[in-house]
mmCIF file of the N, C-alpha and C atoms, coordinates in Angstrom:
data_MODEL
# 
_entry.id   MODEL 
# 
loop_
_atom_site.group_PDB 
_atom_site.id 
_atom_site.type_symbol 
_atom_site.label_atom_id 
_atom_site.label_alt_id 
_atom_site.label_comp_id 
_atom_site.label_asym_id 
_atom_site.label_entity_id 
_atom_site.label_seq_id 
_atom_site.pdbx_PDB_ins_code 
_atom_site.Cartn_x 
_atom_site.Cartn_y 
_atom_site.Cartn_z 
_atom_site.occupancy 
_atom_site.B_iso_or_equiv 
_atom_site.pdbx_formal_charge 
_atom_site.auth_seq_id 
_atom_site.auth_comp_id 
_atom_site.auth_asym_id 
_atom_site.auth_atom_id 
_atom_site.pdbx_PDB_model_num 
ATOM 1   N N  . MET A 1 1  ? 15.590  -11.018 -21.904 1.00 0.00 ? 1  MET A N  1 
ATOM 2   C CA . MET A 1 1  ? 16.832  -11.673 -21.648 1.00 0.00 ? 1  MET A CA 1 
ATOM 3   C C  . MET A 1 1  ? 16.635  -13.183 -21.709 1.00 0.00 ? 1  MET A C  1 
ATOM 4   N N  . ILE A 1 2  ? 16.376  -13.805 -20.550 1.00 0.00 ? 2  ILE A N  1 
ATOM 5   C CA . ILE A 1 2  ? 16.155  -15.252 -20.548 1.00 0.00 ? 2  ILE A CA 1 
ATOM 6   C C  . ILE A 1 2  ? 14.891  -15.570 -21.323 1.00 0.00 ? 2  ILE A C  1 
ATOM 7   N N  . PHE A 1 3  ? 13.883  -14.730 -21.143 1.00 0.00 ? 3  PHE A N  1 
ATOM 8   C CA . PHE A 1 3  ? 12.612  -14.937 -21.829 1.00 0.00 ? 3  PHE A CA 1 
ATOM 9   C C  . PHE A 1 3  ? 12.812  -14.951 -23.341 1.00 0.00 ? 3  PHE A C  1 
ATOM 10  N N  . ASP A 1 4  ? 13.712  -14.109 -23.836 1.00 0.00 ? 4  ASP A N  1 
ATOM 11  C CA . ASP A 1 4  ? 13.966  -14.029 -25.277 1.00 0.00 ? 4  ASP A CA 1 
ATOM 12  C C  . ASP A 1 4  ? 14.605  -15.296 -25.820 1.00 0.00 ? 4  ASP A C  1 
ATOM 13  N N  . THR A 1 5  ? 15.271  -16.063 -24.972 1.00 0.00 ? 5  THR A N  1 
ATOM 14  C CA . THR A 1 5  ? 15.919  -17.290 -25.440 1.00 0.00 ? 5  THR A CA 1 
ATOM 15  C C  . THR A 1 5  ? 14.936  -18.442 -25.558 1.00 0.00 ? 5  THR A C  1 
ATOM 16  N N  . LEU A 1 6  ? 13.748  -18.285 -25.012 1.00 0.00 ? 6  LEU A N  1 
ATOM 17  C CA . LEU A 1 6  ? 12.734  -19.332 -25.083 1.00 0.00 ? 6  LEU A CA 1 
ATOM 18  C C  . LEU A 1 6  ? 12.025  -19.302 -26.422 1.00 0.00 ? 6  LEU A C  1 
ATOM 19  N N  . GLY A 1 7  ? 11.551  -20.462 -26.813 1.00 0.00 ? 7  GLY A N  1 
ATOM 20  C CA . GLY A 1 7  ? 10.748  -20.537 -28.025 1.00 0.00 ? 7  GLY A CA 1 
ATOM 21  C C  . GLY A 1 7  ? 9.352   -20.005 -27.761 1.00 0.00 ? 7  GLY A C  1 
ATOM 22  N N  . PRO A 1 8  ? 8.569   -19.784 -28.810 1.00 0.00 ? 8  PRO A N  1 
ATOM 23  C CA . PRO A 1 8  ? 7.218   -19.222 -28.642 1.00 0.00 ? 8  PRO A CA 1 
ATOM 24  C C  . PRO A 1 8  ? 6.326   -20.053 -27.715 1.00 0.00 ? 8  PRO A C  1 
ATOM 25  N N  . GLU A 1 9  ? 6.387   -21.380 -27.825 1.00 0.00 ? 9  GLU A N  1 
ATOM 26  C CA . GLU A 1 9  ? 5.544   -22.226 -26.983 1.00 0.00 ? 9  GLU A CA 1 
ATOM 27  C C  . GLU A 1 9  ? 5.995   -22.146 -25.518 1.00 0.00 ? 9  GLU A C  1 
ATOM 28  N N  . GLU A 1 10 ? 7.294   -22.113 -25.291 1.00 0.00 ? 10 GLU A N  1 
ATOM 29  C CA . GLU A 1 10 ? 7.817   -21.991 -23.930 1.00 0.00 ? 10 GLU A CA 1 
ATOM 30  C C  . GLU A 1 10 ? 7.457   -20.630 -23.326 1.00 0.00 ? 10 GLU A C  1 
ATOM 31  N N  . GLN A 1 11 ? 7.520   -19.582 -24.133 1.00 0.00 ? 11 GLN A N  1 
ATOM 32  C CA . GLN A 1 11 ? 7.134   -18.254 -23.666 1.00 0.00 ? 11 GLN A CA 1 
ATOM 33  C C  . GLN A 1 11 ? 5.673   -18.246 -23.241 1.00 0.00 ? 11 GLN A C  1 
ATOM 34  N N  . LYS A 1 12 ? 4.828   -18.897 -24.049 1.00 0.00 ? 12 LYS A N  1 
ATOM 35  C CA . LYS A 1 12 ? 3.400   -18.971 -23.732 1.00 0.00 ? 12 LYS A CA 1 
ATOM 36  C C  . LYS A 1 12 ? 3.183   -19.722 -22.421 1.00 0.00 ? 12 LYS A C  1 
ATOM 37  N N  . GLU A 1 13 ? 3.903   -20.825 -22.217 1.00 0.00 ? 13 GLU A N  1 
ATOM 38  C CA . GLU A 1 13 ? 3.766   -21.599 -20.984 1.00 0.00 ? 13 GLU A CA 1 
ATOM 39  C C  . GLU A 1 13 ? 4.175   -20.773 -19.761 1.00 0.00 ? 13 GLU A C  1 
ATOM 40  N N  . VAL A 1 14 ? 5.267   -20.029 -19.889 1.00 0.00 ? 14 VAL A N  1 
ATOM 41  C CA . VAL A 1 14 ? 5.728   -19.187 -18.784 1.00 0.00 ? 14 VAL A CA 1 
ATOM 42  C C  . VAL A 1 14 ? 4.692   -18.113 -18.469 1.00 0.00 ? 14 VAL A C  1 
ATOM 43  N N  . LEU A 1 15 ? 4.165   -17.464 -19.495 1.00 0.00 ? 15 LEU A N  1 
ATOM 44  C CA . LEU A 1 15 ? 3.150   -16.422 -19.289 1.00 0.00 ? 15 LEU A CA 1 
ATOM 45  C C  . LEU A 1 15 ? 1.880   -16.995 -18.677 1.00 0.00 ? 15 LEU A C  1 
ATOM 46  N N  . ASP A 1 16 ? 1.443   -18.166 -19.177 1.00 0.00 ? 16 ASP A N  1 
ATOM 47  C CA . ASP A 1 16 ? 0.244   -18.803 -18.625 1.00 0.00 ? 16 ASP A CA 1 
ATOM 48  C C  . ASP A 1 16 ? 0.428   -19.119 -17.144 1.00 0.00 ? 16 ASP A C  1 
ATOM 49  N N  . TYR A 1 17 ? 1.600   -19.635 -16.800 1.00 0.00 ? 17 TYR A N  1 
ATOM 50  C CA . TYR A 1 17 ? 1.888   -19.962 -15.402 1.00 0.00 ? 17 TYR A CA 1 
ATOM 51  C C  . TYR A 1 17 ? 1.846   -18.703 -14.531 1.00 0.00 ? 17 TYR A C  1 
ATOM 52  N N  . CYS A 1 18 ? 2.490   -17.641 -15.003 1.00 0.00 ? 18 CYS A N  1 
ATOM 53  C CA . CYS A 1 18 ? 2.524   -16.386 -14.237 1.00 0.00 ? 18 CYS A CA 1 
ATOM 54  C C  . CYS A 1 18 ? 1.121   -15.821 -14.046 1.00 0.00 ? 18 CYS A C  1 
ATOM 55  N N  . LEU A 1 19 ? 0.316   -15.868 -15.085 1.00 0.00 ? 19 LEU A N  1 
ATOM 56  C CA . LEU A 1 19 ? -1.055  -15.355 -14.983 1.00 0.00 ? 19 LEU A CA 1 
ATOM 57  C C  . LEU A 1 19 ? -1.882  -16.191 -14.018 1.00 0.00 ? 19 LEU A C  1 
ATOM 58  N N  . LYS A 1 20 ? -1.736  -17.520 -14.097 1.00 0.00 ? 20 LYS A N  1 
ATOM 59  C CA . LYS A 1 20 ? -2.500  -18.409 -13.216 1.00 0.00 ? 20 LYS A CA 1 
ATOM 60  C C  . LYS A 1 20 ? -2.101  -18.191 -11.758 1.00 0.00 ? 20 LYS A C  1 
ATOM 61  N N  . GLU A 1 21 ? -0.814  -18.150 -11.475 1.00 0.00 ? 21 GLU A N  1 
ATOM 62  C CA . GLU A 1 21 ? -0.351  -17.960 -10.102 1.00 0.00 ? 21 GLU A CA 1 
ATOM 63  C C  . GLU A 1 21 ? -0.691  -16.559 -9.591  1.00 0.00 ? 21 GLU A C  1 
ATOM 64  N N  . GLY A 1 22 ? -0.602  -15.571 -10.466 1.00 0.00 ? 22 GLY A N  1 
ATOM 65  C CA . GLY A 1 22 ? -0.977  -14.211 -10.083 1.00 0.00 ? 22 GLY A CA 1 
ATOM 66  C C  . GLY A 1 22 ? -2.443  -14.125 -9.713  1.00 0.00 ? 22 GLY A C  1 
ATOM 67  N N  . ALA A 1 23 ? -3.284  -14.823 -10.474 1.00 0.00 ? 23 ALA A N  1 
ATOM 68  C CA . ALA A 1 23 ? -4.717  -14.831 -10.190 1.00 0.00 ? 23 ALA A CA 1 
ATOM 69  C C  . ALA A 1 23 ? -4.988  -15.489 -8.841  1.00 0.00 ? 23 ALA A C  1 
ATOM 70  N N  . ARG A 1 24 ? -4.272  -16.577 -8.543  1.00 0.00 ? 24 ARG A N  1 
ATOM 71  C CA . ARG A 1 24 ? -4.454  -17.241 -7.244  1.00 0.00 ? 24 ARG A CA 1 
ATOM 72  C C  . ARG A 1 24 ? -4.061  -16.308 -6.105  1.00 0.00 ? 24 ARG A C  1 
ATOM 73  N N  . SER A 1 25 ? -2.983  -15.592 -6.294  1.00 0.00 ? 25 SER A N  1 
ATOM 74  C CA . SER A 1 25 ? -2.536  -14.653 -5.260  1.00 0.00 ? 25 SER A CA 1 
ATOM 75  C C  . SER A 1 25 ? -3.571  -13.565 -5.037  1.00 0.00 ? 25 SER A C  1 
ATOM 76  N N  . MET A 1 26 ? -4.134  -13.051 -6.114  1.00 0.00 ? 26 MET A N  1 
ATOM 77  C CA . MET A 1 26 ? -5.139  -11.996 -6.001  1.00 0.00 ? 26 MET A CA 1 
ATOM 78  C C  . MET A 1 26 ? -6.389  -12.508 -5.297  1.00 0.00 ? 26 MET A C  1 
ATOM 79  N N  . VAL A 1 27 ? -6.810  -13.724 -5.626  1.00 0.00 ? 27 VAL A N  1 
ATOM 80  C CA . VAL A 1 27 ? -7.994  -14.296 -4.978  1.00 0.00 ? 27 VAL A CA 1 
ATOM 81  C C  . VAL A 1 27 ? -7.737  -14.462 -3.485  1.00 0.00 ? 27 VAL A C  1 
ATOM 82  N N  . GLY A 1 28 ? -6.552  -14.933 -3.124  1.00 0.00 ? 28 GLY A N  1 
ATOM 83  C CA . GLY A 1 28 ? -6.205  -15.079 -1.708  1.00 0.00 ? 28 GLY A CA 1 
ATOM 84  C C  . GLY A 1 28 ? -6.193  -13.749 -0.984  1.00 0.00 ? 28 GLY A C  1 
ATOM 85  N N  . LEU A 1 29 ? -5.644  -12.729 -1.632  1.00 0.00 ? 29 LEU A N  1 
ATOM 86  C CA . LEU A 1 29 ? -5.595  -11.395 -1.034  1.00 0.00 ? 29 LEU A CA 1 
ATOM 87  C C  . LEU A 1 29 ? -7.002  -10.846 -0.821  1.00 0.00 ? 29 LEU A C  1 
ATOM 88  N N  . ILE A 1 30 ? -7.850  -10.990 -1.813  1.00 0.00 ? 30 ILE A N  1 
ATOM 89  C CA . ILE A 1 30 ? -9.231  -10.512 -1.708  1.00 0.00 ? 30 ILE A CA 1 
ATOM 90  C C  . ILE A 1 30 ? -9.971  -11.258 -0.603  1.00 0.00 ? 30 ILE A C  1 
ATOM 91  N N  . ALA A 1 31 ? -9.743  -12.563 -0.500  1.00 0.00 ? 31 ALA A N  1 
ATOM 92  C CA . ALA A 1 31 ? -10.403 -13.354 0.541   1.00 0.00 ? 31 ALA A CA 1 
ATOM 93  C C  . ALA A 1 31 ? -9.967  -12.900 1.929   1.00 0.00 ? 31 ALA A C  1 
ATOM 94  N N  . SER A 1 32 ? -8.688  -12.588 2.103   1.00 0.00 ? 32 SER A N  1 
ATOM 95  C CA . SER A 1 32 ? -8.228  -12.151 3.428   1.00 0.00 ? 32 SER A CA 1 
ATOM 96  C C  . SER A 1 32 ? -8.779  -10.774 3.775   1.00 0.00 ? 32 SER A C  1 
ATOM 97  N N  . ILE A 1 33 ? -8.902  -9.906  2.795   1.00 0.00 ? 33 ILE A N  1 
ATOM 98  C CA . ILE A 1 33 ? -9.496  -8.587  3.032   1.00 0.00 ? 33 ILE A CA 1 
ATOM 99  C C  . ILE A 1 33 ? -10.968 -8.735  3.400   1.00 0.00 ? 33 ILE A C  1 
ATOM 100 N N  . ALA A 1 34 ? -11.668 -9.619  2.690   1.00 0.00 ? 34 ALA A N  1 
ATOM 101 C CA . ALA A 1 34 ? -13.085 -9.838  2.974   1.00 0.00 ? 34 ALA A CA 1 
ATOM 102 C C  . ALA A 1 34 ? -13.272 -10.383 4.386   1.00 0.00 ? 34 ALA A C  1 
ATOM 103 N N  . GLU A 1 35 ? -12.379 -11.275 4.818   1.00 0.00 ? 35 GLU A N  1 
ATOM 104 C CA . GLU A 1 35 ? -12.469 -11.826 6.172   1.00 0.00 ? 35 GLU A CA 1 
ATOM 105 C C  . GLU A 1 35 ? -12.267 -10.732 7.216   1.00 0.00 ? 35 GLU A C  1 
ATOM 106 N N  . ALA A 1 36 ? -11.312 -9.854  6.982   1.00 0.00 ? 36 ALA A N  1 
ATOM 107 C CA . ALA A 1 36 ? -11.078 -8.739  7.907   1.00 0.00 ? 36 ALA A CA 1 
ATOM 108 C C  . ALA A 1 36 ? -12.301 -7.825  7.958   1.00 0.00 ? 36 ALA A C  1 
ATOM 109 N N  . ASP A 1 37 ? -12.906 -7.568  6.799   1.00 0.00 ? 37 ASP A N  1 
ATOM 110 C CA . ASP A 1 37 ? -14.117 -6.744  6.759   1.00 0.00 ? 37 ASP A CA 1 
ATOM 111 C C  . ASP A 1 37 ? -15.245 -7.393  7.558   1.00 0.00 ? 37 ASP A C  1 
ATOM 112 N N  . ARG A 1 38 ? -15.424 -8.708  7.385   1.00 0.00 ? 38 ARG A N  1 
ATOM 113 C CA . ARG A 1 38 ? -16.487 -9.407  8.119   1.00 0.00 ? 38 ARG A CA 1 
ATOM 114 C C  . ARG A 1 38 ? -16.234 -9.339  9.627   1.00 0.00 ? 38 ARG A C  1 
ATOM 115 N N  . THR A 1 39 ? -14.980 -9.493  10.018  1.00 0.00 ? 39 THR A N  1 
ATOM 116 C CA . THR A 1 39 ? -14.638 -9.431  11.441  1.00 0.00 ? 39 THR A CA 1 
ATOM 117 C C  . THR A 1 39 ? -14.951 -8.054  12.003  1.00 0.00 ? 39 THR A C  1 
ATOM 118 N N  . LEU A 1 40 ? -14.546 -7.013  11.293  1.00 0.00 ? 40 LEU A N  1 
ATOM 119 C CA . LEU A 1 40 ? -14.821 -5.650  11.761  1.00 0.00 ? 40 LEU A CA 1 
ATOM 120 C C  . LEU A 1 40 ? -16.314 -5.367  11.813  1.00 0.00 ? 40 LEU A C  1 
ATOM 121 N N  . MET A 1 41 ? -17.046 -5.840  10.827  1.00 0.00 ? 41 MET A N  1 
ATOM 122 C CA . MET A 1 41 ? -18.486 -5.594  10.803  1.00 0.00 ? 41 MET A CA 1 
ATOM 123 C C  . MET A 1 41 ? -19.193 -6.321  11.939  1.00 0.00 ? 41 MET A C  1 
ATOM 124 N N  . GLY A 1 42 ? -18.606 -7.411  12.420  1.00 0.00 ? 42 GLY A N  1 
ATOM 125 C CA . GLY A 1 42 ? -19.211 -8.176  13.501  1.00 0.00 ? 42 GLY A CA 1 
ATOM 126 C C  . GLY A 1 42 ? -18.981 -7.585  14.884  1.00 0.00 ? 42 GLY A C  1 
ATOM 127 N N  . LEU A 1 43 ? -18.137 -6.570  14.976  1.00 0.00 ? 43 LEU A N  1 
ATOM 128 C CA . LEU A 1 43 ? -17.860 -5.952  16.276  1.00 0.00 ? 43 LEU A CA 1 
ATOM 129 C C  . LEU A 1 43 ? -19.026 -5.075  16.715  1.00 0.00 ? 43 LEU A C  1 
ATOM 130 N N  . SER A 1 44 ? -19.178 -4.977  18.017  1.00 0.00 ? 44 SER A N  1 
ATOM 131 C CA . SER A 1 44 ? -20.211 -4.083  18.551  1.00 0.00 ? 44 SER A CA 1 
ATOM 132 C C  . SER A 1 44 ? -19.768 -2.637  18.351  1.00 0.00 ? 44 SER A C  1 
ATOM 133 N N  . LEU A 1 45 ? -20.686 -1.714  18.526  1.00 0.00 ? 45 LEU A N  1 
ATOM 134 C CA . LEU A 1 45 ? -20.375 -0.292  18.389  1.00 0.00 ? 45 LEU A CA 1 
ATOM 135 C C  . LEU A 1 45 ? -19.304 0.123   19.396  1.00 0.00 ? 45 LEU A C  1 
ATOM 136 N N  . ASP A 1 46 ? -19.409 -0.377  20.624  1.00 0.00 ? 46 ASP A N  1 
ATOM 137 C CA . ASP A 1 46 ? -18.399 -0.055  21.645  1.00 0.00 ? 46 ASP A CA 1 
ATOM 138 C C  . ASP A 1 46 ? -17.014 -0.543  21.230  1.00 0.00 ? 46 ASP A C  1 
ATOM 139 N N  . GLU A 1 47 ? -16.952 -1.753  20.691  1.00 0.00 ? 47 GLU A N  1 
ATOM 140 C CA . GLU A 1 47 ? -15.661 -2.300  20.266  1.00 0.00 ? 47 GLU A CA 1 
ATOM 141 C C  . GLU A 1 47 ? -15.070 -1.496  19.109  1.00 0.00 ? 47 GLU A C  1 
ATOM 142 N N  . LYS A 1 48 ? -15.927 -1.081  18.191  1.00 0.00 ? 48 LYS A N  1 
ATOM 143 C CA . LYS A 1 48 ? -15.455 -0.261  17.065  1.00 0.00 ? 48 LYS A CA 1 
ATOM 144 C C  . LYS A 1 48 ? -14.919 1.080   17.558  1.00 0.00 ? 48 LYS A C  1 
ATOM 145 N N  . GLU A 1 49 ? -15.626 1.688   18.506  1.00 0.00 ? 49 GLU A N  1 
ATOM 146 C CA . GLU A 1 49 ? -15.175 2.970   19.061  1.00 0.00 ? 49 GLU A CA 1 
ATOM 147 C C  . GLU A 1 49 ? -13.839 2.812   19.778  1.00 0.00 ? 49 GLU A C  1 
ATOM 148 N N  . ARG A 1 50 ? -13.675 1.720   20.531  1.00 0.00 ? 50 ARG A N  1 
ATOM 149 C CA . ARG A 1 50 ? -12.401 1.470   21.216  1.00 0.00 ? 50 ARG A CA 1 
ATOM 150 C C  . ARG A 1 50 ? -11.271 1.276   20.220  1.00 0.00 ? 50 ARG A C  1 
ATOM 151 N N  . LEU A 1 51 ? -11.547 0.565   19.135  1.00 0.00 ? 51 LEU A N  1 
ATOM 152 C CA . LEU A 1 51 ? -10.523 0.374   18.104  1.00 0.00 ? 51 LEU A CA 1 
ATOM 153 C C  . LEU A 1 51 ? -10.112 1.693   17.469  1.00 0.00 ? 51 LEU A C  1 
ATOM 154 N N  . LEU A 1 52 ? -11.086 2.552   17.210  1.00 0.00 ? 52 LEU A N  1 
ATOM 155 C CA . LEU A 1 52 ? -10.765 3.859   16.628  1.00 0.00 ? 52 LEU A CA 1 
ATOM 156 C C  . LEU A 1 52 ? -9.934  4.704   17.587  1.00 0.00 ? 52 LEU A C  1 
ATOM 157 N N  . ARG A 1 53 ? -10.301 4.687   18.885  1.00 0.00 ? 53 ARG A N  1 
ATOM 158 C CA . ARG A 1 53 ? -9.511  5.434   19.876  1.00 0.00 ? 53 ARG A CA 1 
ATOM 159 C C  . ARG A 1 53 ? -8.097  4.874   19.982  1.00 0.00 ? 53 ARG A C  1 
ATOM 160 N N  . LEU A 1 54 ? -7.981  3.569   19.993  1.00 0.00 ? 54 LEU A N  1 
ATOM 161 C CA . LEU A 1 54 ? -6.669  2.934   20.064  1.00 0.00 ? 54 LEU A CA 1 
ATOM 162 C C  . LEU A 1 54 ? -5.826  3.288   18.848  1.00 0.00 ? 54 LEU A C  1 
ATOM 163 N N  . ASN A 1 55 ? -6.447  3.283   17.686  1.00 0.00 ? 55 ASN A N  1 
ATOM 164 C CA . ASN A 1 55 ? -5.735  3.651   16.460  1.00 0.00 ? 55 ASN A CA 1 
ATOM 165 C C  . ASN A 1 55 ? -5.216  5.085   16.545  1.00 0.00 ? 55 ASN A C  1 
ATOM 166 N N  . GLU A 1 56 ? -6.046  5.996   17.032  1.00 0.00 ? 56 GLU A N  1 
ATOM 167 C CA . GLU A 1 56 ? -5.618  7.392   17.181  1.00 0.00 ? 56 GLU A CA 1 
ATOM 168 C C  . GLU A 1 56 ? -4.472  7.510   18.184  1.00 0.00 ? 56 GLU A C  1 
ATOM 169 N N  . GLN A 1 57 ? -4.574  6.790   19.291  1.00 0.00 ? 57 GLN A N  1 
ATOM 170 C CA . GLN A 1 57 ? -3.505  6.818   20.293  1.00 0.00 ? 57 GLN A CA 1 
ATOM 171 C C  . GLN A 1 57 ? -2.203  6.281   19.708  1.00 0.00 ? 57 GLN A C  1 
ATOM 172 N N  . LEU A 1 58 ? -2.306  5.227   18.936  1.00 0.00 ? 58 LEU A N  1 
ATOM 173 C CA . LEU A 1 58 ? -1.105  4.653   18.324  1.00 0.00 ? 58 LEU A CA 1 
ATOM 174 C C  . LEU A 1 58 ? -0.474  5.613   17.333  1.00 0.00 ? 58 LEU A C  1 
ATOM 175 N N  . LYS A 1 59 ? -1.311  6.300   16.565  1.00 0.00 ? 59 LYS A N  1 
ATOM 176 C CA . LYS A 1 59 ? -0.769  7.257   15.595  1.00 0.00 ? 59 LYS A CA 1 
ATOM 177 C C  . LYS A 1 59 ? -0.089  8.424   16.297  1.00 0.00 ? 59 LYS A C  1 
ATOM 178 N N  . LYS A 1 60 ? -0.704  8.913   17.371  1.00 0.00 ? 60 LYS A N  1 
ATOM 179 C CA . LYS A 1 60 ? -0.158  10.076  18.079  1.00 0.00 ? 60 LYS A CA 1 
ATOM 180 C C  . LYS A 1 60 ? 1.052   9.719   18.919  1.00 0.00 ? 60 LYS A C  1 
ATOM 181 N N  . GLY A 1 61 ? 1.021   8.572   19.553  1.00 0.00 ? 61 GLY A N  1 
ATOM 182 C CA . GLY A 1 61 ? 2.055   8.274   20.526  1.00 0.00 ? 61 GLY A CA 1 
ATOM 183 C C  . GLY A 1 61 ? 3.056   7.219   20.113  1.00 0.00 ? 61 GLY A C  1 
ATOM 184 N N  . SER A 1 62 ? 3.107   6.869   18.842  1.00 0.00 ? 62 SER A N  1 
ATOM 185 C CA . SER A 1 62 ? 4.002   5.783   18.461  1.00 0.00 ? 62 SER A CA 1 
ATOM 186 C C  . SER A 1 62 ? 5.459   6.121   18.719  1.00 0.00 ? 62 SER A C  1 
ATOM 187 N N  . SER A 1 63 ? 5.872   7.335   18.413  1.00 0.00 ? 63 SER A N  1 
ATOM 188 C CA . SER A 1 63 ? 7.274   7.687   18.649  1.00 0.00 ? 63 SER A CA 1 
ATOM 189 C C  . SER A 1 63 ? 7.550   7.818   20.138  1.00 0.00 ? 63 SER A C  1 
ATOM 190 N N  . GLU A 1 64 ? 6.594   8.346   20.895  1.00 0.00 ? 64 GLU A N  1 
ATOM 191 C CA . GLU A 1 64 ? 6.777   8.477   22.342  1.00 0.00 ? 64 GLU A CA 1 
ATOM 192 C C  . GLU A 1 64 ? 6.848   7.111   23.008  1.00 0.00 ? 64 GLU A C  1 
ATOM 193 N N  . SER A 1 65 ? 5.968   6.200   22.611  1.00 0.00 ? 65 SER A N  1 
ATOM 194 C CA . SER A 1 65 ? 5.965   4.879   23.236  1.00 0.00 ? 65 SER A CA 1 
ATOM 195 C C  . SER A 1 65 ? 7.203   4.091   22.850  1.00 0.00 ? 65 SER A C  1 
ATOM 196 N N  . ASP A 1 66 ? 7.701   4.272   21.635  1.00 0.00 ? 66 ASP A N  1 
ATOM 197 C CA . ASP A 1 66 ? 8.934   3.603   21.231  1.00 0.00 ? 66 ASP A CA 1 
ATOM 198 C C  . ASP A 1 66 ? 10.090  4.047   22.113  1.00 0.00 ? 66 ASP A C  1 
ATOM 199 N N  . GLN A 1 67 ? 10.149  5.336   22.414  1.00 0.00 ? 67 GLN A N  1 
ATOM 200 C CA . GLN A 1 67 ? 11.213  5.848   23.274  1.00 0.00 ? 67 GLN A CA 1 
ATOM 201 C C  . GLN A 1 67 ? 11.065  5.300   24.686  1.00 0.00 ? 67 GLN A C  1 
ATOM 202 N N  . GLY A 1 68 ? 9.847   5.223   25.164  1.00 0.00 ? 68 GLY A N  1 
ATOM 203 C CA . GLY A 1 68 ? 9.604   4.687   26.498  1.00 0.00 ? 68 GLY A CA 1 
ATOM 204 C C  . GLY A 1 68 ? 9.982   3.222   26.600  1.00 0.00 ? 68 GLY A C  1 
ATOM 205 N N  . ILE A 1 69 ? 9.678   2.456   25.583  1.00 0.00 ? 69 ILE A N  1 
ATOM 206 C CA . ILE A 1 69 ? 10.031  1.039   25.568  1.00 0.00 ? 69 ILE A CA 1 
ATOM 207 C C  . ILE A 1 69 ? 11.541  0.878   25.559  1.00 0.00 ? 69 ILE A C  1 
ATOM 208 N N  . ALA A 1 70 ? 12.212  1.674   24.755  1.00 0.00 ? 70 ALA A N  1 
ATOM 209 C CA . ALA A 1 70 ? 13.670  1.595   24.688  1.00 0.00 ? 70 ALA A CA 1 
ATOM 210 C C  . ALA A 1 70 ? 14.285  1.909   26.043  1.00 0.00 ? 70 ALA A C  1 
ATOM 211 N N  . LYS A 1 71 ? 13.778  2.927   26.730  1.00 0.00 ? 71 LYS A N  1 
ATOM 212 C CA . LYS A 1 71 ? 14.308  3.284   28.050  1.00 0.00 ? 71 LYS A CA 1 
ATOM 213 C C  . LYS A 1 71 ? 14.056  2.162   29.047  1.00 0.00 ? 71 LYS A C  1 
ATOM 214 N N  . THR A 1 72 ? 12.870  1.571   29.007  1.00 0.00 ? 72 THR A N  1 
ATOM 215 C CA . THR A 1 72 ? 12.540  0.483   29.916  1.00 0.00 ? 72 THR A CA 1 
ATOM 216 C C  . THR A 1 72 ? 13.470  -0.697  29.687  1.00 0.00 ? 72 THR A C  1 
ATOM 217 N N  . ASP A 1 73 ? 13.697  -1.060  28.432  1.00 0.00 ? 73 ASP A N  1 
ATOM 218 C CA . ASP A 1 73 ? 14.576  -2.179  28.120  1.00 0.00 ? 73 ASP A CA 1 
ATOM 219 C C  . ASP A 1 73 ? 15.994  -1.925  28.613  1.00 0.00 ? 73 ASP A C  1 
ATOM 220 N N  . LEU A 1 74 ? 16.469  -0.707  28.497  1.00 0.00 ? 74 LEU A N  1 
ATOM 221 C CA . LEU A 1 74 ? 17.833  -0.393  28.903  1.00 0.00 ? 74 LEU A CA 1 
ATOM 222 C C  . LEU A 1 74 ? 17.999  -0.377  30.416  1.00 0.00 ? 74 LEU A C  1 
ATOM 223 N N  . THR A 1 75 ? 16.935  -0.036  31.137  1.00 0.00 ? 75 THR A N  1 
ATOM 224 C CA . THR A 1 75 ? 17.045  0.071   32.590  1.00 0.00 ? 75 THR A CA 1 
ATOM 225 C C  . THR A 1 75 ? 16.615  -1.200  33.305  1.00 0.00 ? 75 THR A C  1 
ATOM 226 N N  . GLU A 1 76 ? 16.072  -2.151  32.593  1.00 0.00 ? 76 GLU A N  1 
ATOM 227 C CA . GLU A 1 76 ? 15.596  -3.383  33.205  1.00 0.00 ? 76 GLU A CA 1 
ATOM 228 C C  . GLU A 1 76 ? 16.785  -4.210  33.685  1.00 0.00 ? 76 GLU A C  1 
ATOM 229 N N  . THR A 1 77 ? 16.701  -4.712  34.933  1.00 0.00 ? 77 THR A N  1 
ATOM 230 C CA . THR A 1 77 ? 17.831  -5.440  35.510  1.00 0.00 ? 77 THR A CA 1 
ATOM 231 C C  . THR A 1 77 ? 17.618  -6.942  35.550  1.00 0.00 ? 77 THR A C  1 
ATOM 232 N N  . THR A 1 78 ? 16.429  -7.418  35.231  1.00 0.00 ? 78 THR A N  1 
ATOM 233 C CA . THR A 1 78 ? 16.196  -8.859  35.263  1.00 0.00 ? 78 THR A CA 1 
ATOM 234 C C  . THR A 1 78 ? 16.928  -9.518  34.116  1.00 0.00 ? 78 THR A C  1 
ATOM 235 N N  . LYS A 1 79 ? 17.454  -10.699 34.405  1.00 0.00 ? 79 LYS A N  1 
ATOM 236 C CA . LYS A 1 79 ? 18.183  -11.439 33.378  1.00 0.00 ? 79 LYS A CA 1 
ATOM 237 C C  . LYS A 1 79 ? 17.416  -12.713 33.087  1.00 0.00 ? 79 LYS A C  1 
ATOM 238 N N  . LYS A 1 80 ? 17.407  -13.086 31.834  1.00 0.00 ? 80 LYS A N  1 
ATOM 239 C CA . LYS A 1 80 ? 16.714  -14.295 31.422  1.00 0.00 ? 80 LYS A CA 1 
ATOM 240 C C  . LYS A 1 80 ? 17.740  -15.376 31.119  1.00 0.00 ? 80 LYS A C  1 
ATOM 241 N N  . ALA A 1 81 ? 17.412  -16.595 31.519  1.00 0.00 ? 81 ALA A N  1 
ATOM 242 C CA . ALA A 1 81 ? 18.305  -17.712 31.207  1.00 0.00 ? 81 ALA A CA 1 
ATOM 243 C C  . ALA A 1 81 ? 18.207  -18.006 29.723  1.00 0.00 ? 81 ALA A C  1 
ATOM 244 N N  . GLY A 1 82 ? 19.304  -18.275 29.086  1.00 0.00 ? 82 GLY A N  1 
ATOM 245 C CA . GLY A 1 82 ? 19.255  -18.476 27.648  1.00 0.00 ? 82 GLY A CA 1 
ATOM 246 C C  . GLY A 1 82 ? 19.985  -19.606 27.213  1.00 0.00 ? 82 GLY A C  1 
# 
């Protein structure tokens, strides 16, 4: 559509820009994943076990805890100044 209205040199410039920016995004994504991996690897065995247990609890009880939070919010009588 719009791309078709561009001349060959303009099309090349647009593609080059998209490829360059896409590559930057990918490098940033990979760097953030690597940082998370380093953080996890730096945890002690006890911390890793606690994280795994917490993850399992969250998976099992997410719908139950959401319902509990909703009930708590509805029954709470404290008012906040706004």
